[in-house]
C-alpha positions, 0 to 999 in steps of 0.5 A, a space after each residue: 510552494 505557495 500553493 497546494 497540489 491539485 489531485 484528480 480521483 479515479 474511483 472512490 465514489 459514494 460507498 467506497 471505503 479506501 476512496 474516503 481513506 485516500 482523501 482524508 489522508 491527502 488532506 492531513 498535511 495540508 499539501 493537497 486538494 481534491 479538485 476533480 474526479 471520475 468516481 464511478 464508471 457511471 456517469 451519473 454516480 460520478 457526478 453525484 459523488 463529485 457534487 457531494 464532495 463539493 466539487 463543481 459539476 465541470 470537474 466531476 467527469 464521466 470517466 477516467 479517459 475524459 477526466 485526463 484528456 479534459 484536465 490536460 486542456 486546462 491552463 497549467 494553473 487550474 489543472 490536476 497536478 496528479 491523479 489518485 487511483 482507488 479503484 478494484 484491481 483490474 482498473 489500476 492498469 488502464 487509467 495508471 497508464 493513460 494518466 502517465 502517457 498524458 503527462 500526469 504523476 500518479 498514486 495507486 492502490 495496491 496490489 499495483 495491477 491485475 496481472 504480472 505482465 501488466 505490473 512489469 509494463 507499467 514499470 517500464 511506462 513509469 521509467 519512460 515517462 519521467 513522472 512519479 508513481 506512488 503505490 500505497 503500501 501505507 503501513 511503511 508510513 507509521 513512524 515505528 516502522 521507519 524506526 524498525 527499518 532504521 534500526 536494521 540498516 544500522 545494524 543494531 540487530 546484527 544479521 537478520 536470522 528470522 522473521 514472522 509476519 501475520 496478516 489476519 482478518 475475519 471479515 470473509 468469515 461468512 460468505 459476505 460476497 452473496 449479499 450486497 457488500 461490494 467490497 467482498 464481491 470484487 475481491 472474491 472475483 478473479 476478474 477483478 482481483 487477479 489470482 490472488 484473493 487474500 494474497 493480493 489484498 493483505 498478503 501483498 501488505 505483509 510481503 512489503 513489511 517484511 522486505 521494507 523493515 529488513 531490507 532484504 528481498 524474499 527469494 523464494 517461498 513455499 506457499 499452502 493456501 486455503 479456500 474455505 468460503 463455499 464457491 470460492 476460487 481465490 484464496 482466503 487463507 494461507 500459510 507460507 515459508 519464506 527464504 530471504 536473500 541473506 539466508 534468514 528464515 521466515 513465516 508468513 500467515 494470512 487469512 480473511 476467515 479467521 474468525 475474531 480477527 479485525 486487521 491483526 498485522 504483526 512483524 517480528 524480526 530476530 537478529 544476532 544481537 536483538 529482536 523487534 516486534 510491532 503490531 498494527 493494532 497497537 501501532 504506538 509501540 516498537 518493542 525490542 529485545 537484547 542480549 544483555 540489555 532490558 527490553 526497550 520500548 520506542 513510541 512515536 517522538 519518544 526518546 531514542 528514535 532515528 531521524 527517519 522515525 522522528 521526521 515522520 511523527 506529527 505530534 508530541 510523544 504520547 499522542 497516539 498515531 494510527 492508520 490515517 497518519 501513516 497513509 498521510 505519509 505516503 502522500 506527504 513525501 509523494 507530494 514533497 517530491 513532486 513540489 520539488 520537481 515542479 520548482 525545479 529543484 533536485 532531491 533524493 528520492 523520499 521514502 515512498 513505495 514505488 512501481 518497483 515495489 509494485 513488481 515485487 507484490 505481483 511476483 510474490 503472488 504469482 510465486 505463491 499461487 504456483 507454489 500452492 498449485 504444486 503442493 507447497 513446493 519451493 518457488 523462487 520469486 
């Protein structure tokens, strides 16, 4: 295409962390422009946020319904091509459904919905609509996560036997939600977060990373969840045992009250012939171990990478690529797919998370809560 894709945004107004991340990530590869938005449930705040982002007041809307209906009426060469939803969990399903049914493609933050029923319904709506839907499990966009996935798929590690994954944070070690921290307030509120606290916020990333890299589904789990913050009803900590569909065993540790931890997402995959480990806080090294060969360390755009990883690396070897670039890869692959459709071309679905992954994430949350309620009993996903 000779033009950029036009993006609308729902949520992500002044003070939003994730809205700013989405905007930056979407712009990195020069394929997408933000053209409109309903940035807040308050029309006044939405218009102020949009104008602060340089948008004309006519494209700053008071509600997502108004935005979608008015954008639909605009000429095809002006209206938005897709919408990005960056609201708290309880406001994922309604605007996604409304956008899809009015002919717009959707990018949505994770977890996909507030409830499992909503997730199943949304996947069906996506399939019937014929529109694209991307879920921003952004860590799958790292070049070395792509490399890890390709190595497992190629059989380099042999049959997978064991997986260890952790996602540890400490930012909720104190009662942040009782102050003016809006990010904390909605995450500990079941009406806005759903039945999972840390499970939904970071646990779904850990679940998705396990299934993405190994290509194996988690068949069942046993979960022991903690609620350490005073007055919290949602989990802020958890330890889980995993059984993968091929018989491999796994462990998962998640926490938002692990004092001193920042964003410690890490995974280790052990096979018959080799193993690998990757740490999000040091994302530019994939460390591999082998039965007889020395340790090998892969780097973005470095030697020995598979095409899946090379195609995701943007800059020469030795130049760090991190969180925003990984996030941008989701947008890039989604945009590439959407451009092909708008050009009337056919192509294999590019590598980005979809509604199917969203349903898996919600099933994971529900299985973990059910297991914890039943004294960590083994529970099928």
